[in-house]
mmCIF file of the N, C-alpha and C atoms, coordinates in Angstrom:
data_MODEL
# 
_entry.id   MODEL 
# 
loop_
_atom_site.group_PDB 
_atom_site.id 
_atom_site.type_symbol 
_atom_site.label_atom_id 
_atom_site.label_alt_id 
_atom_site.label_comp_id 
_atom_site.label_asym_id 
_atom_site.label_entity_id 
_atom_site.label_seq_id 
_atom_site.pdbx_PDB_ins_code 
_atom_site.Cartn_x 
_atom_site.Cartn_y 
_atom_site.Cartn_z 
_atom_site.occupancy 
_atom_site.B_iso_or_equiv 
_atom_site.pdbx_formal_charge 
_atom_site.auth_seq_id 
_atom_site.auth_comp_id 
_atom_site.auth_asym_id 
_atom_site.auth_atom_id 
_atom_site.pdbx_PDB_model_num 
ATOM 1   N N  . MET A 1 1  ? -25.146 -218.417 -2.079  1.00 0.00 ? 1  MET A N  1 
ATOM 2   C CA . MET A 1 1  ? -26.350 -218.249 -1.966  1.00 0.00 ? 1  MET A CA 1 
ATOM 3   C C  . MET A 1 1  ? -26.725 -217.820 -3.602  1.00 0.00 ? 1  MET A C  1 
ATOM 4   N N  . SER A 1 2  ? -27.318 -218.830 -4.381  1.00 0.00 ? 2  SER A N  1 
ATOM 5   C CA . SER A 1 2  ? -27.923 -218.122 -5.676  1.00 0.00 ? 2  SER A CA 1 
ATOM 6   C C  . SER A 1 2  ? -28.773 -217.304 -5.814  1.00 0.00 ? 2  SER A C  1 
ATOM 7   N N  . SER A 1 3  ? -29.344 -216.531 -6.986  1.00 0.00 ? 3  SER A N  1 
ATOM 8   C CA . SER A 1 3  ? -29.979 -215.574 -6.891  1.00 0.00 ? 3  SER A CA 1 
ATOM 9   C C  . SER A 1 3  ? -31.229 -215.728 -6.764  1.00 0.00 ? 3  SER A C  1 
ATOM 10  N N  . PHE A 1 4  ? -32.352 -214.940 -6.584  1.00 0.00 ? 4  PHE A N  1 
ATOM 11  C CA . PHE A 1 4  ? -33.778 -215.715 -6.826  1.00 0.00 ? 4  PHE A CA 1 
ATOM 12  C C  . PHE A 1 4  ? -34.892 -214.187 -7.260  1.00 0.00 ? 4  PHE A C  1 
ATOM 13  N N  . ASN A 1 5  ? -35.601 -214.200 -7.418  1.00 0.00 ? 5  ASN A N  1 
ATOM 14  C CA . ASN A 1 5  ? -36.775 -213.484 -8.147  1.00 0.00 ? 5  ASN A CA 1 
ATOM 15  C C  . ASN A 1 5  ? -37.679 -213.071 -6.839  1.00 0.00 ? 5  ASN A C  1 
ATOM 16  N N  . VAL A 1 6  ? -38.174 -212.016 -6.801  1.00 0.00 ? 6  VAL A N  1 
ATOM 17  C CA . VAL A 1 6  ? -38.908 -211.575 -5.960  1.00 0.00 ? 6  VAL A CA 1 
ATOM 18  C C  . VAL A 1 6  ? -40.295 -210.721 -6.546  1.00 0.00 ? 6  VAL A C  1 
ATOM 19  N N  . VAL A 1 7  ? -41.308 -211.260 -6.536  1.00 0.00 ? 7  VAL A N  1 
ATOM 20  C CA . VAL A 1 7  ? -42.414 -211.007 -7.414  1.00 0.00 ? 7  VAL A CA 1 
ATOM 21  C C  . VAL A 1 7  ? -43.842 -210.774 -6.155  1.00 0.00 ? 7  VAL A C  1 
ATOM 22  N N  . GLU A 1 8  ? -43.839 -209.708 -6.067  1.00 0.00 ? 8  GLU A N  1 
ATOM 23  C CA . GLU A 1 8  ? -45.167 -208.738 -5.492  1.00 0.00 ? 8  GLU A CA 1 
ATOM 24  C C  . GLU A 1 8  ? -46.701 -208.096 -6.495  1.00 0.00 ? 8  GLU A C  1 
ATOM 25  N N  . LEU A 1 9  ? -47.443 -208.821 -6.041  1.00 0.00 ? 9  LEU A N  1 
ATOM 26  C CA . LEU A 1 9  ? -48.863 -208.573 -6.608  1.00 0.00 ? 9  LEU A CA 1 
ATOM 27  C C  . LEU A 1 9  ? -49.753 -207.971 -5.828  1.00 0.00 ? 9  LEU A C  1 
ATOM 28  N N  . SER A 1 10 ? -50.425 -207.132 -6.257  1.00 0.00 ? 10 SER A N  1 
ATOM 29  C CA . SER A 1 10 ? -51.465 -206.513 -4.669  1.00 0.00 ? 10 SER A CA 1 
ATOM 30  C C  . SER A 1 10 ? -52.884 -207.005 -5.097  1.00 0.00 ? 10 SER A C  1 
ATOM 31  N N  . PHE A 1 11 ? -53.496 -207.188 -4.383  1.00 0.00 ? 11 PHE A N  1 
ATOM 32  C CA . PHE A 1 11 ? -54.482 -207.605 -4.576  1.00 0.00 ? 11 PHE A CA 1 
ATOM 33  C C  . PHE A 1 11 ? -55.884 -206.847 -4.193  1.00 0.00 ? 11 PHE A C  1 
ATOM 34  N N  . GLU A 1 12 ? -56.835 -206.729 -4.212  1.00 0.00 ? 12 GLU A N  1 
ATOM 35  C CA . GLU A 1 12 ? -57.982 -205.769 -3.766  1.00 0.00 ? 12 GLU A CA 1 
ATOM 36  C C  . GLU A 1 12 ? -59.036 -206.374 -2.563  1.00 0.00 ? 12 GLU A C  1 
ATOM 37  N N  . PRO A 1 13 ? -59.029 -205.458 -1.630  1.00 0.00 ? 13 PRO A N  1 
ATOM 38  C CA . PRO A 1 13 ? -59.679 -206.241 -0.450  1.00 0.00 ? 13 PRO A CA 1 
ATOM 39  C C  . PRO A 1 13 ? -60.972 -207.100 -1.393  1.00 0.00 ? 13 PRO A C  1 
ATOM 40  N N  . LEU A 1 14 ? -61.787 -206.517 -2.130  1.00 0.00 ? 14 LEU A N  1 
ATOM 41  C CA . LEU A 1 14 ? -62.658 -207.358 -2.470  1.00 0.00 ? 14 LEU A CA 1 
ATOM 42  C C  . LEU A 1 14 ? -62.236 -208.615 -2.997  1.00 0.00 ? 14 LEU A C  1 
ATOM 43  N N  . ASP A 1 15 ? -61.207 -208.675 -3.300  1.00 0.00 ? 15 ASP A N  1 
ATOM 44  C CA . ASP A 1 15 ? -60.333 -210.033 -4.214  1.00 0.00 ? 15 ASP A CA 1 
ATOM 45  C C  . ASP A 1 15 ? -60.972 -211.089 -3.230  1.00 0.00 ? 15 ASP A C  1 
ATOM 46  N N  . HIS A 1 16 ? -60.665 -211.065 -1.804  1.00 0.00 ? 16 HIS A N  1 
ATOM 47  C CA . HIS A 1 16 ? -61.099 -212.377 -0.885  1.00 0.00 ? 16 HIS A CA 1 
ATOM 48  C C  . HIS A 1 16 ? -62.419 -211.653 -0.285  1.00 0.00 ? 16 HIS A C  1 
ATOM 49  N N  . THR A 1 17 ? -63.198 -211.419 -0.676  1.00 0.00 ? 17 THR A N  1 
ATOM 50  C CA . THR A 1 17 ? -64.485 -211.065 -0.086  1.00 0.00 ? 17 THR A CA 1 
ATOM 51  C C  . THR A 1 17 ? -65.222 -212.424 -0.618  1.00 0.00 ? 17 THR A C  1 
ATOM 52  N N  . PRO A 1 18 ? -66.086 -212.648 0.770   1.00 0.00 ? 18 PRO A N  1 
ATOM 53  C CA . PRO A 1 18 ? -67.002 -213.834 0.499   1.00 0.00 ? 18 PRO A CA 1 
ATOM 54  C C  . PRO A 1 18 ? -68.155 -213.512 -0.490  1.00 0.00 ? 18 PRO A C  1 
ATOM 55  N N  . THR A 1 19 ? -68.762 -214.417 -1.824  1.00 0.00 ? 19 THR A N  1 
ATOM 56  C CA . THR A 1 19 ? -69.696 -214.062 -2.254  1.00 0.00 ? 19 THR A CA 1 
ATOM 57  C C  . THR A 1 19 ? -70.943 -214.230 -1.805  1.00 0.00 ? 19 THR A C  1 
ATOM 58  N N  . LEU A 1 20 ? -72.040 -213.682 -1.868  1.00 0.00 ? 20 LEU A N  1 
ATOM 59  C CA . LEU A 1 20 ? -73.561 -214.019 -1.437  1.00 0.00 ? 20 LEU A CA 1 
ATOM 60  C C  . LEU A 1 20 ? -73.305 -216.124 -1.406  1.00 0.00 ? 20 LEU A C  1 
ATOM 61  N N  . GLU A 1 21 ? -72.984 -216.115 -2.605  1.00 0.00 ? 21 GLU A N  1 
ATOM 62  C CA . GLU A 1 21 ? -72.891 -217.584 -3.084  1.00 0.00 ? 21 GLU A CA 1 
ATOM 63  C C  . GLU A 1 21 ? -72.259 -218.435 -1.409  1.00 0.00 ? 21 GLU A C  1 
ATOM 64  N N  . ASP A 1 22 ? -71.269 -218.054 -1.409  1.00 0.00 ? 22 ASP A N  1 
ATOM 65  C CA . ASP A 1 22 ? -69.929 -218.652 -0.638  1.00 0.00 ? 22 ASP A CA 1 
ATOM 66  C C  . ASP A 1 22 ? -70.749 -218.358 0.869   1.00 0.00 ? 22 ASP A C  1 
ATOM 67  N N  . GLU A 1 23 ? -71.199 -217.209 0.993   1.00 0.00 ? 23 GLU A N  1 
ATOM 68  C CA . GLU A 1 23 ? -72.257 -217.301 2.909   1.00 0.00 ? 23 GLU A CA 1 
ATOM 69  C C  . GLU A 1 23 ? -72.932 -218.180 2.533   1.00 0.00 ? 23 GLU A C  1 
ATOM 70  N N  . PHE A 1 24 ? -73.971 -218.518 1.676   1.00 0.00 ? 24 PHE A N  1 
ATOM 71  C CA . PHE A 1 24 ? -74.874 -219.469 1.718   1.00 0.00 ? 24 PHE A CA 1 
ATOM 72  C C  . PHE A 1 24 ? -74.523 -220.935 1.700   1.00 0.00 ? 24 PHE A C  1 
ATOM 73  N N  . THR A 1 25 ? -73.622 -220.988 0.953   1.00 0.00 ? 25 THR A N  1 
ATOM 74  C CA . THR A 1 25 ? -72.837 -222.560 1.244   1.00 0.00 ? 25 THR A CA 1 
ATOM 75  C C  . THR A 1 25 ? -72.334 -222.578 2.440   1.00 0.00 ? 25 THR A C  1 
ATOM 76  N N  . MET A 1 26 ? -71.580 -221.610 3.279   1.00 0.00 ? 26 MET A N  1 
ATOM 77  C CA . MET A 1 26 ? -71.076 -221.969 4.440   1.00 0.00 ? 26 MET A CA 1 
ATOM 78  C C  . MET A 1 26 ? -71.929 -222.071 5.613   1.00 0.00 ? 26 MET A C  1 
ATOM 79  N N  . THR A 1 27 ? -73.287 -221.093 5.547   1.00 0.00 ? 27 THR A N  1 
ATOM 80  C CA . THR A 1 27 ? -74.165 -221.266 6.335   1.00 0.00 ? 27 THR A CA 1 
ATOM 81  C C  . THR A 1 27 ? -74.901 -222.819 6.120   1.00 0.00 ? 27 THR A C  1 
ATOM 82  N N  . ALA A 1 28 ? -75.249 -223.661 5.054   1.00 0.00 ? 28 ALA A N  1 
ATOM 83  C CA . ALA A 1 28 ? -75.487 -224.524 4.909   1.00 0.00 ? 28 ALA A CA 1 
ATOM 84  C C  . ALA A 1 28 ? -74.825 -225.621 5.420   1.00 0.00 ? 28 ALA A C  1 
ATOM 85  N N  . ALA A 1 29 ? -73.753 -225.597 4.987   1.00 0.00 ? 29 ALA A N  1 
ATOM 86  C CA . ALA A 1 29 ? -72.534 -226.570 5.471   1.00 0.00 ? 29 ALA A CA 1 
ATOM 87  C C  . ALA A 1 29 ? -72.461 -226.644 6.841   1.00 0.00 ? 29 ALA A C  1 
ATOM 88  N N  . LEU A 1 30 ? -72.020 -225.536 7.444   1.00 0.00 ? 30 LEU A N  1 
ATOM 89  C CA . LEU A 1 30 ? -72.319 -225.219 9.505   1.00 0.00 ? 30 LEU A CA 1 
ATOM 90  C C  . LEU A 1 30 ? -73.584 -226.020 9.815   1.00 0.00 ? 30 LEU A C  1 
ATOM 91  N N  . LYS A 1 31 ? -75.015 -225.831 9.353   1.00 0.00 ? 31 LYS A N  1 
ATOM 92  C CA . LYS A 1 31 ? -75.934 -226.240 9.961   1.00 0.00 ? 31 LYS A CA 1 
ATOM 93  C C  . LYS A 1 31 ? -75.961 -227.993 9.694   1.00 0.00 ? 31 LYS A C  1 
ATOM 94  N N  . GLU A 1 32 ? -75.413 -228.103 8.687   1.00 0.00 ? 32 GLU A N  1 
ATOM 95  C CA . GLU A 1 32 ? -75.304 -229.767 8.173   1.00 0.00 ? 32 GLU A CA 1 
ATOM 96  C C  . GLU A 1 32 ? -74.407 -230.370 9.201   1.00 0.00 ? 32 GLU A C  1 
ATOM 97  N N  . LEU A 1 33 ? -73.652 -229.836 9.687   1.00 0.00 ? 33 LEU A N  1 
ATOM 98  C CA . LEU A 1 33 ? -72.334 -229.933 10.675  1.00 0.00 ? 33 LEU A CA 1 
ATOM 99  C C  . LEU A 1 33 ? -72.839 -230.211 11.968  1.00 0.00 ? 33 LEU A C  1 
ATOM 100 N N  . GLU A 1 34 ? -73.538 -229.161 12.138  1.00 0.00 ? 34 GLU A N  1 
ATOM 101 C CA . GLU A 1 34 ? -74.489 -228.886 13.027  1.00 0.00 ? 34 GLU A CA 1 
ATOM 102 C C  . GLU A 1 34 ? -75.293 -230.190 13.591  1.00 0.00 ? 34 GLU A C  1 
ATOM 103 N N  . LYS A 1 35 ? -75.996 -230.844 12.858  1.00 0.00 ? 35 LYS A N  1 
ATOM 104 C CA . LYS A 1 35 ? -76.875 -231.540 13.083  1.00 0.00 ? 35 LYS A CA 1 
ATOM 105 C C  . LYS A 1 35 ? -76.182 -233.329 13.159  1.00 0.00 ? 35 LYS A C  1 
ATOM 106 N N  . ILE A 1 36 ? -74.708 -233.216 13.276  1.00 0.00 ? 36 ILE A N  1 
ATOM 107 C CA . ILE A 1 36 ? -74.431 -234.828 12.852  1.00 0.00 ? 36 ILE A CA 1 
ATOM 108 C C  . ILE A 1 36 ? -74.259 -234.909 14.680  1.00 0.00 ? 36 ILE A C  1 
ATOM 109 N N  . GLU A 1 37 ? -74.486 -235.884 15.278  1.00 0.00 ? 37 GLU A N  1 
ATOM 110 C CA . GLU A 1 37 ? -74.464 -236.287 16.124  1.00 0.00 ? 37 GLU A CA 1 
ATOM 111 C C  . GLU A 1 37 ? -73.264 -237.659 16.434  1.00 0.00 ? 37 GLU A C  1 
ATOM 112 N N  . ASP A 1 38 ? -73.401 -238.494 15.698  1.00 0.00 ? 38 ASP A N  1 
ATOM 113 C CA . ASP A 1 38 ? -72.613 -239.375 15.384  1.00 0.00 ? 38 ASP A CA 1 
ATOM 114 C C  . ASP A 1 38 ? -70.877 -238.797 15.241  1.00 0.00 ? 38 ASP A C  1 
ATOM 115 N N  . LYS A 1 39 ? -70.039 -238.967 16.092  1.00 0.00 ? 39 LYS A N  1 
ATOM 116 C CA . LYS A 1 39 ? -68.508 -238.641 16.606  1.00 0.00 ? 39 LYS A CA 1 
ATOM 117 C C  . LYS A 1 39 ? -68.055 -239.560 15.089  1.00 0.00 ? 39 LYS A C  1 
ATOM 118 N N  . GLU A 1 40 ? -68.266 -240.229 14.260  1.00 0.00 ? 40 GLU A N  1 
ATOM 119 C CA . GLU A 1 40 ? -67.311 -240.960 13.318  1.00 0.00 ? 40 GLU A CA 1 
ATOM 120 C C  . GLU A 1 40 ? -67.671 -240.057 12.170  1.00 0.00 ? 40 GLU A C  1 
ATOM 121 N N  . LYS A 1 41 ? -69.008 -239.623 12.104  1.00 0.00 ? 41 LYS A N  1 
ATOM 122 C CA . LYS A 1 41 ? -69.624 -239.190 11.014  1.00 0.00 ? 41 LYS A CA 1 
ATOM 123 C C  . LYS A 1 41 ? -68.951 -237.921 10.924  1.00 0.00 ? 41 LYS A C  1 
ATOM 124 N N  . LEU A 1 42 ? -68.958 -237.303 12.393  1.00 0.00 ? 42 LEU A N  1 
ATOM 125 C CA . LEU A 1 42 ? -68.414 -235.763 12.292  1.00 0.00 ? 42 LEU A CA 1 
ATOM 126 C C  . LEU A 1 42 ? -66.540 -235.533 12.027  1.00 0.00 ? 42 LEU A C  1 
ATOM 127 N N  . ARG A 1 43 ? -66.264 -237.110 12.362  1.00 0.00 ? 43 ARG A N  1 
ATOM 128 C CA . ARG A 1 43 ? -64.803 -237.324 11.785  1.00 0.00 ? 43 ARG A CA 1 
ATOM 129 C C  . ARG A 1 43 ? -64.331 -237.378 10.298  1.00 0.00 ? 43 ARG A C  1 
ATOM 130 N N  . MET A 1 44 ? -65.486 -238.219 9.774   1.00 0.00 ? 44 MET A N  1 
ATOM 131 C CA . MET A 1 44 ? -65.435 -238.188 8.217   1.00 0.00 ? 44 MET A CA 1 
ATOM 132 C C  . MET A 1 44 ? -65.854 -237.172 7.589   1.00 0.00 ? 44 MET A C  1 
ATOM 133 N N  . ALA A 1 45 ? -66.595 -236.205 8.073   1.00 0.00 ? 45 ALA A N  1 
ATOM 134 C CA . ALA A 1 45 ? -66.824 -234.935 7.637   1.00 0.00 ? 45 ALA A CA 1 
ATOM 135 C C  . ALA A 1 45 ? -65.756 -233.793 7.523   1.00 0.00 ? 45 ALA A C  1 
ATOM 136 N N  . SER A 1 46 ? -65.102 -233.874 8.707   1.00 0.00 ? 46 SER A N  1 
ATOM 137 C CA . SER A 1 46 ? -64.247 -233.414 8.717   1.00 0.00 ? 46 SER A CA 1 
ATOM 138 C C  . SER A 1 46 ? -62.727 -233.438 8.046   1.00 0.00 ? 46 SER A C  1 
ATOM 139 N N  . ALA A 1 47 ? -62.634 -234.611 7.733   1.00 0.00 ? 47 ALA A N  1 
ATOM 140 C CA . ALA A 1 47 ? -61.611 -234.973 7.017   1.00 0.00 ? 47 ALA A CA 1 
ATOM 141 C C  . ALA A 1 47 ? -61.931 -235.089 5.763   1.00 0.00 ? 47 ALA A C  1 
ATOM 142 N N  . ASN A 1 48 ? -63.305 -234.454 5.142   1.00 0.00 ? 48 ASN A N  1 
ATOM 143 C CA . ASN A 1 48 ? -63.491 -234.442 3.970   1.00 0.00 ? 48 ASN A CA 1 
ATOM 144 C C  . ASN A 1 48 ? -63.681 -232.735 3.392   1.00 0.00 ? 48 ASN A C  1 
ATOM 145 N N  . LEU A 1 49 ? -63.760 -232.431 4.633   1.00 0.00 ? 49 LEU A N  1 
ATOM 146 C CA . LEU A 1 49 ? -63.987 -230.843 4.582   1.00 0.00 ? 49 LEU A CA 1 
ATOM 147 C C  . LEU A 1 49 ? -62.729 -230.067 4.515   1.00 0.00 ? 49 LEU A C  1 
ATOM 148 N N  . LEU A 1 50 ? -61.372 -231.067 4.769   1.00 0.00 ? 50 LEU A N  1 
ATOM 149 C CA . LEU A 1 50 ? -59.968 -230.735 5.081   1.00 0.00 ? 50 LEU A CA 1 
ATOM 150 C C  . LEU A 1 50 ? -59.491 -230.882 3.773   1.00 0.00 ? 50 LEU A C  1 
ATOM 151 N N  . ILE A 1 51 ? -59.713 -232.132 2.728   1.00 0.00 ? 51 ILE A N  1 
ATOM 152 C CA . ILE A 1 51 ? -59.295 -232.762 1.594   1.00 0.00 ? 51 ILE A CA 1 
ATOM 153 C C  . ILE A 1 51 ? -60.023 -231.496 0.622   1.00 0.00 ? 51 ILE A C  1 
ATOM 154 N N  . ALA A 1 52 ? -61.138 -231.129 0.580   1.00 0.00 ? 52 ALA A N  1 
ATOM 155 C CA . ALA A 1 52 ? -61.104 -230.192 -0.053  1.00 0.00 ? 52 ALA A CA 1 
ATOM 156 C C  . ALA A 1 52 ? -60.676 -228.899 0.075   1.00 0.00 ? 52 ALA A C  1 
ATOM 157 N N  . PHE A 1 53 ? -60.473 -228.459 1.569   1.00 0.00 ? 53 PHE A N  1 
ATOM 158 C CA . PHE A 1 53 ? -59.936 -227.233 1.469   1.00 0.00 ? 53 PHE A CA 1 
ATOM 159 C C  . PHE A 1 53 ? -58.288 -227.316 1.182   1.00 0.00 ? 53 PHE A C  1 
ATOM 160 N N  . ILE A 1 54 ? -57.245 -228.329 1.268   1.00 0.00 ? 54 ILE A N  1 
ATOM 161 C CA . ILE A 1 54 ? -56.296 -228.732 0.636   1.00 0.00 ? 54 ILE A CA 1 
ATOM 162 C C  . ILE A 1 54 ? -56.139 -228.384 -0.876  1.00 0.00 ? 54 ILE A C  1 
ATOM 163 N N  . GLN A 1 55 ? -57.280 -228.977 -1.419  1.00 0.00 ? 55 GLN A N  1 
ATOM 164 C CA . GLN A 1 55 ? -57.049 -228.875 -2.984  1.00 0.00 ? 55 GLN A CA 1 
ATOM 165 C C  . GLN A 1 55 ? -57.618 -227.741 -3.338  1.00 0.00 ? 55 GLN A C  1 
ATOM 166 N N  . GLN A 1 56 ? -58.276 -227.231 -2.527  1.00 0.00 ? 56 GLN A N  1 
ATOM 167 C CA . GLN A 1 56 ? -58.689 -225.729 -3.210  1.00 0.00 ? 56 GLN A CA 1 
ATOM 168 C C  . GLN A 1 56 ? -57.226 -224.723 -3.473  1.00 0.00 ? 56 GLN A C  1 
ATOM 169 N N  . LYS A 1 57 ? -56.507 -224.663 -1.999  1.00 0.00 ? 57 LYS A N  1 
ATOM 170 C CA . LYS A 1 57 ? -55.516 -224.012 -1.534  1.00 0.00 ? 57 LYS A CA 1 
ATOM 171 C C  . LYS A 1 57 ? -54.451 -224.180 -3.247  1.00 0.00 ? 57 LYS A C  1 
ATOM 172 N N  . ALA A 1 58 ? -54.446 -225.798 -3.392  1.00 0.00 ? 58 ALA A N  1 
ATOM 173 C CA . ALA A 1 58 ? -53.323 -226.208 -4.274  1.00 0.00 ? 58 ALA A CA 1 
ATOM 174 C C  . ALA A 1 58 ? -53.425 -225.473 -5.668  1.00 0.00 ? 58 ALA A C  1 
ATOM 175 N N  . ILE A 1 59 ? -54.908 -225.427 -5.836  1.00 0.00 ? 59 ILE A N  1 
ATOM 176 C CA . ILE A 1 59 ? -55.368 -225.091 -7.368  1.00 0.00 ? 59 ILE A CA 1 
ATOM 177 C C  . ILE A 1 59 ? -55.245 -223.858 -6.983  1.00 0.00 ? 59 ILE A C  1 
ATOM 178 N N  . VAL A 1 60 ? -55.488 -222.743 -6.269  1.00 0.00 ? 60 VAL A N  1 
ATOM 179 C CA . VAL A 1 60 ? -55.015 -221.302 -5.776  1.00 0.00 ? 60 VAL A CA 1 
ATOM 180 C C  . VAL A 1 60 ? -53.853 -220.974 -6.004  1.00 0.00 ? 60 VAL A C  1 
ATOM 181 N N  . ARG A 1 61 ? -53.087 -221.739 -5.311  1.00 0.00 ? 61 ARG A N  1 
ATOM 182 C CA . ARG A 1 61 ? -51.345 -221.554 -5.253  1.00 0.00 ? 61 ARG A CA 1 
ATOM 183 C C  . ARG A 1 61 ? -51.332 -221.526 -6.832  1.00 0.00 ? 61 ARG A C  1 
ATOM 184 N N  . GLY A 1 62 ? -51.017 -222.269 -7.671  1.00 0.00 ? 62 GLY A N  1 
ATOM 185 C CA . GLY A 1 62 ? -50.852 -222.783 -8.924  1.00 0.00 ? 62 GLY A CA 1 
ATOM 186 C C  . GLY A 1 62 ? -51.352 -221.613 -9.862  1.00 0.00 ? 62 GLY A C  1 
ATOM 187 N N  . LEU A 1 63 ? -52.841 -220.993 -9.736  1.00 0.00 ? 63 LEU A N  1 
ATOM 188 C CA . LEU A 1 63 ? -53.504 -220.384 -10.304 1.00 0.00 ? 63 LEU A CA 1 
ATOM 189 C C  . LEU A 1 63 ? -52.778 -218.221 -10.046 1.00 0.00 ? 63 LEU A C  1 
ATOM 190 N N  . CYS A 1 64 ? -52.324 -218.643 -8.968  1.00 0.00 ? 64 CYS A N  1 
ATOM 191 C CA . CYS A 1 64 ? -51.402 -217.460 -8.305  1.00 0.00 ? 64 CYS A CA 1 
ATOM 192 C C  . CYS A 1 64 ? -50.073 -217.419 -8.836  1.00 0.00 ? 64 CYS A C  1 
ATOM 193 N N  . LYS A 1 65 ? -49.371 -218.732 -9.362  1.00 0.00 ? 65 LYS A N  1 
ATOM 194 C CA . LYS A 1 65 ? -48.206 -218.680 -9.654  1.00 0.00 ? 65 LYS A CA 1 
ATOM 195 C C  . LYS A 1 65 ? -48.368 -218.732 -11.565 1.00 0.00 ? 65 LYS A C  1 
ATOM 196 N N  . ARG A 1 66 ? -49.287 -218.741 -12.103 1.00 0.00 ? 66 ARG A N  1 
ATOM 197 C CA . ARG A 1 66 ? -49.474 -218.748 -13.575 1.00 0.00 ? 66 ARG A CA 1 
ATOM 198 C C  . ARG A 1 66 ? -49.497 -217.170 -13.548 1.00 0.00 ? 66 ARG A C  1 
ATOM 199 N N  . LEU A 1 67 ? -50.535 -216.491 -12.888 1.00 0.00 ? 67 LEU A N  1 
ATOM 200 C CA . LEU A 1 67 ? -50.299 -215.423 -13.163 1.00 0.00 ? 67 LEU A CA 1 
ATOM 201 C C  . LEU A 1 67 ? -49.467 -214.352 -12.655 1.00 0.00 ? 67 LEU A C  1 
ATOM 202 N N  . ALA A 1 68 ? -48.644 -214.572 -11.707 1.00 0.00 ? 68 ALA A N  1 
ATOM 203 C CA . ALA A 1 68 ? -47.441 -214.034 -11.618 1.00 0.00 ? 68 ALA A CA 1 
ATOM 204 C C  . ALA A 1 68 ? -46.273 -214.224 -12.660 1.00 0.00 ? 68 ALA A C  1 
ATOM 205 N N  . GLU A 1 69 ? -46.347 -215.022 -13.251 1.00 0.00 ? 69 GLU A N  1 
ATOM 206 C CA . GLU A 1 69 ? -45.537 -215.273 -14.080 1.00 0.00 ? 69 GLU A CA 1 
ATOM 207 C C  . GLU A 1 69 ? -46.022 -214.563 -15.516 1.00 0.00 ? 69 GLU A C  1 
ATOM 208 N N  . ILE A 1 70 ? -47.117 -214.597 -15.907 1.00 0.00 ? 70 ILE A N  1 
ATOM 209 C CA . ILE A 1 70 ? -48.036 -213.959 -16.688 1.00 0.00 ? 70 ILE A CA 1 
ATOM 210 C C  . ILE A 1 70 ? -47.669 -212.242 -16.964 1.00 0.00 ? 70 ILE A C  1 
ATOM 211 N N  . GLU A 1 71 ? -48.019 -211.900 -15.204 1.00 0.00 ? 71 GLU A N  1 
ATOM 212 C CA . GLU A 1 71 ? -47.914 -210.310 -15.071 1.00 0.00 ? 71 GLU A CA 1 
ATOM 213 C C  . GLU A 1 71 ? -46.427 -209.811 -15.044 1.00 0.00 ? 71 GLU A C  1 
ATOM 214 N N  . THR A 1 72 ? -45.507 -210.852 -14.873 1.00 0.00 ? 72 THR A N  1 
ATOM 215 C CA . THR A 1 72 ? -44.186 -210.504 -14.532 1.00 0.00 ? 72 THR A CA 1 
ATOM 216 C C  . THR A 1 72 ? -43.060 -210.857 -15.511 1.00 0.00 ? 72 THR A C  1 
ATOM 217 N N  . TYR A 1 73 ? -43.736 -211.377 -16.817 1.00 0.00 ? 73 TYR A N  1 
ATOM 218 C CA . TYR A 1 73 ? -42.938 -211.737 -17.923 1.00 0.00 ? 73 TYR A CA 1 
ATOM 219 C C  . TYR A 1 73 ? -42.261 -210.716 -18.355 1.00 0.00 ? 73 TYR A C  1 
ATOM 220 N N  . GLU A 1 74 ? -40.879 -211.179 -18.113 1.00 0.00 ? 74 GLU A N  1 
ATOM 221 C CA . GLU A 1 74 ? -39.849 -209.927 -18.615 1.00 0.00 ? 74 GLU A CA 1 
ATOM 222 C C  . GLU A 1 74 ? -39.572 -209.038 -17.280 1.00 0.00 ? 74 GLU A C  1 
ATOM 223 N N  . HIS A 1 75 ? -40.282 -209.000 -16.550 1.00 0.00 ? 75 HIS A N  1 
ATOM 224 C CA . HIS A 1 75 ? -40.202 -207.559 -15.382 1.00 0.00 ? 75 HIS A CA 1 
ATOM 225 C C  . HIS A 1 75 ? -39.853 -207.882 -14.279 1.00 0.00 ? 75 HIS A C  1 
ATOM 226 N N  . THR A 1 76 ? -39.729 -209.112 -13.771 1.00 0.00 ? 76 THR A N  1 
ATOM 227 C CA . THR A 1 76 ? -39.156 -209.571 -12.169 1.00 0.00 ? 76 THR A CA 1 
ATOM 228 C C  . THR A 1 76 ? -37.388 -208.995 -12.159 1.00 0.00 ? 76 THR A C  1 
ATOM 229 N N  . THR A 1 77 ? -37.377 -208.571 -10.958 1.00 0.00 ? 77 THR A N  1 
ATOM 230 C CA . THR A 1 77 ? -36.227 -208.080 -10.955 1.00 0.00 ? 77 THR A CA 1 
ATOM 231 C C  . THR A 1 77 ? -35.321 -208.942 -9.800  1.00 0.00 ? 77 THR A C  1 
ATOM 232 N N  . LYS A 1 78 ? -33.855 -209.211 -10.024 1.00 0.00 ? 78 LYS A N  1 
ATOM 233 C CA . LYS A 1 78 ? -33.091 -209.563 -9.176  1.00 0.00 ? 78 LYS A CA 1 
ATOM 234 C C  . LYS A 1 78 ? -32.731 -208.732 -7.570  1.00 0.00 ? 78 LYS A C  1 
ATOM 235 N N  . THR A 1 79 ? -33.458 -209.368 -6.657  1.00 0.00 ? 79 THR A N  1 
ATOM 236 C CA . THR A 1 79 ? -33.171 -208.757 -5.671  1.00 0.00 ? 79 THR A CA 1 
ATOM 237 C C  . THR A 1 79 ? -31.773 -209.003 -4.483  1.00 0.00 ? 79 THR A C  1 
ATOM 238 N N  . TYR A 1 80 ? -31.490 -210.213 -5.346  1.00 0.00 ? 80 TYR A N  1 
ATOM 239 C CA . TYR A 1 80 ? -29.582 -210.869 -4.476  1.00 0.00 ? 80 TYR A CA 1 
ATOM 240 C C  . TYR A 1 80 ? -29.131 -211.448 -5.044  1.00 0.00 ? 80 TYR A C  1 
ATOM 241 N N  . LYS A 1 81 ? -27.807 -211.379 -5.168  1.00 0.00 ? 81 LYS A N  1 
ATOM 242 C CA . LYS A 1 81 ? -26.899 -212.169 -6.055  1.00 0.00 ? 81 LYS A CA 1 
ATOM 243 C C  . LYS A 1 81 ? -26.246 -212.851 -5.071  1.00 0.00 ? 81 LYS A C  1 
ATOM 244 N N  . GLY A 1 82 ? -25.694 -214.086 -5.146  1.00 0.00 ? 82 GLY A N  1 
ATOM 245 C CA . GLY A 1 82 ? -25.041 -214.726 -3.800  1.00 0.00 ? 82 GLY A CA 1 
ATOM 246 C C  . GLY A 1 82 ? -23.674 -214.791 -4.793  1.00 0.00 ? 82 GLY A C  1 
# 
């Protein structure tokens, strides 16, 4: 097995606490979803929300990778050598 790097970055609890804007957006979206009676429209809304969620997740993953590379530049340690 080849060697690999382990990178740990700590996050403060406030880093992932929803903002007031997030709470407002979530409440507004939930109210709109609750109004939908047409099954097909609800399916389309669900699919669009899933697509947006996956895109956001990919962006966050990319940003975390960049942050890890910047914060650990020349500071990573080998934890396994094969």
